GUTOR-959320 format. One record per residue (C-alpha): x, z, y; residue in three letters. Coordinates in steps of 0.001 Angstrom, whole numbers, padded with zeros to 6 digits, always signed. Each point is the difference from the previous one (the first is absolute). Layout:
BEGIN
XZYALA
...
//
This chain:
BEGIN
-000426-023374+045785MET
+002025-002119-002418THR
-000927-001041-003499PHE
+002442-000672-002830PRO
+000750-003569-000811THR
+000903-001570-003328ASP
+003650+000344+000853SER
-000192+003762+000592ASP
+000824+002305-002891ASP
-003165+002007-000599LEU
+001237+001847-003075PHE
+003288+001025-001503ASP
+001050-001809-003145GLU
-002025+001472-002912PRO
+001964+002165-002405PRO
+001056-001436-003333ALA
-002528+000658-002766PRO
+000809+003109-002045PRO
+001622-000068-003393ASP
-002910+000238-002452PRO
+001026+003469-001156TYR
+002006+001740+002704ALA
+000707+000052+003706THR
+002872+001837+001662LYS
-001130+003490-001000ASP
-003445-000493-001482GLN
-001520-001554-003099TRP
-002927-002402+000102ILE
-002758+001366-002221ILE
-003328-001562-000978GLY
-003420+001556+000467TRP
+000187+001184-003616ARG
+003084+000768-002082GLU
+000968+001481-003342TRP
+002042+003159+000583VAL
+001452+002784-002147SER
-000213+003755+000479LEU
+003033+001011-002094PRO
-000111+003769+000560SER
-003621+000012-001227LEU
+000783-002169-003036GLY
-002110-002925+001262ILE
+001781-003269-000775ARG
-002550-002349+001597HIS
-002940+000507+002309ILE
-001611-002583+002239LYS
-000093+001232+003586ALA
-002012-001330+002895LYS
+002106-000065+003161ILE
-002354+001191+002733ASP
+001310+000192+003560THR
-003424+001231+001101GLY
+000462+003193-001998ALA
+002425+002602+001262ARG
+000663+001825-003259SER
+000569-001210-003536SER
-002163+000975-002937SER
+000328+000093-003786LEU
-002864-000050-002495HIS
+000091+003422-001649ALA
-002326+001795-002396LEU
-000114+003556-001324ASN
+001860+001315+003060ILE
+001049+003601-000558GLU
+002293+002191+002096THR
+002181+002715-001502PHE
+002976+002160+000921ASP
+003517-000098-001417VAL
+002284+002755+001307ASP
-001743+000029+003379GLY
-000070-003799+000356VAL
-003427-001616+000281ASP
-000251-002814-002534MET
-002668-002515-000933VAL
-000695-001688-003322ARG
-002164-003083-000239PHE
-000688-003061-002104ASP
+000507-003570+001186VAL
-001656-003048-001519GLN
+002250-002685+001502PRO
-001957-003105-001012HIS
-002955-001170+002041GLN
-003382+000052-001703ARG
+001506+001652-003083SER
+000297+003503-001364ASP
+001941-001140-003079ALA
+003293+001485+001223LYS
+000329+003448+001549THR
+003265+001487+001271ILE
+000278+003776+000436ALA
+001928+000843+003177CYS
+001055+003053+001934GLN
+001719+000533+003333ALA
+000538+002658+002647PRO
-002802+000211+002559VAL
+001413-001319+003278HIS
-003015+000825+002160ASP
-003789+000324+000077VAL
-001662-001822+002908ARG
-003290-001377+001127SER
-000225-003773-000507VAL
-002739-002245+001324ARG
-001078-002724-002427SER
-000829-003557+001028SER
-003663+001016+000000SER
+000707+002813+002491GLY
-000280+002921-002448GLN
+002609+002730+000539ALA
+001299+001952-002988SER
+002941+002229-000860LYS
+002559-001773-002159ARG
+003208+000956-001721ILE
+003111-001910+001109PHE
+003073-000470-002158ILE
+003359-001609+000749LEU
+001196-002541-002525THR
+002229-003042-000279GLU
-001344-003546+000134VAL
+002125-002776-001475HIS
-000549-003668+000902TRP
+002478-002832-000586LEU
+003425+001526+000638ASP
-001056+002815+002283THR
-001219+003548-000560THR
-001355+002299+002679TRP
-001994+003211+000251GLN
-003672-000002+001010VAL
-002772+002517+000488GLU
-002952-000651-002284LEU
-003423+001578+000068THR
-001604+000562-003376LEU
-003567-001264-000220ALA
-002435-001539-002426ASN
+000177-003717+000872ARG
-002224-001169-002879ASN
-002400-001712+002391LYS
+002839-001679+001883MET
+001507-003340-000949GLY
+003551+001354-000299PHE
+001365+003102-001700ARG
+002564+000408+002785MET
-000110-000634+003703LEU
+003171-000099+002105MET
-000778+000788+003616GLY
+002026-000793+003081ARG
+002025+003242-000070GLU
+001466-000995-003392ALA
+001187-003390+001223ILE
+000784+000724+003668ARG
+003493-001234+000861GLY
+000555-001318-003556ARG
-002504-002773-000589MET
-001731-002808+001828LEU
-003302-001049-001563VAL
-000845-003649-000608ASP
-003784+000212-000454PRO
-000139-003495-001495GLY
+002324+000794-002908GLN
+000014+002199-003088SER
+002527+001236-002523PHE
+003280-000849+001753PHE
+001510+002475-002461GLY
-001398-001856-003011GLY
-002407+001140-002663ARG
+000670+002176-003031PRO
+000452-001857-003253LYS
-003048+000130-002202LYS
+000435+001292-003511LYS
-000483-002626-002644LYS
-003032+000705-002097ARG
+000335-000164-003737LYS
-002389-002363-001658HIS
-000560+000828-003657TRP
//
């Protein structure tokens, strides 16, 4: 049996560190990011990037299904800002699917899925979102691993690679 010596190469040369925003085909994303959902009219929503969750979820209230010329549709309200109900956006989309989803606590429930576009930095892609009341959760949107698979690499020690939305200046009278 032989053991390596100091002169033996035990490892290949480590790869160069990634560009802070992009690798060859994938973006580096933090554990939380501000994203847009343009087809739903949502300019900014803070999303938790959760590789432990398979599906993505959007905080939705007043969920109501209806039919338009044989197409199943859903209307719902979104309050995009954490810990605030000051702004509500009325949305509607075609129902993509209805499936059973198991929550982090192990509870299974039927949820409506929609397909919508997510925009972050200079890229836009389509994701499946479940609609659920996330009032008790820390984030109004959760992006699971299916939404970022093959597109993003997550740096769990960083946040907001895509920047933060500009705050409106408050008028002081």
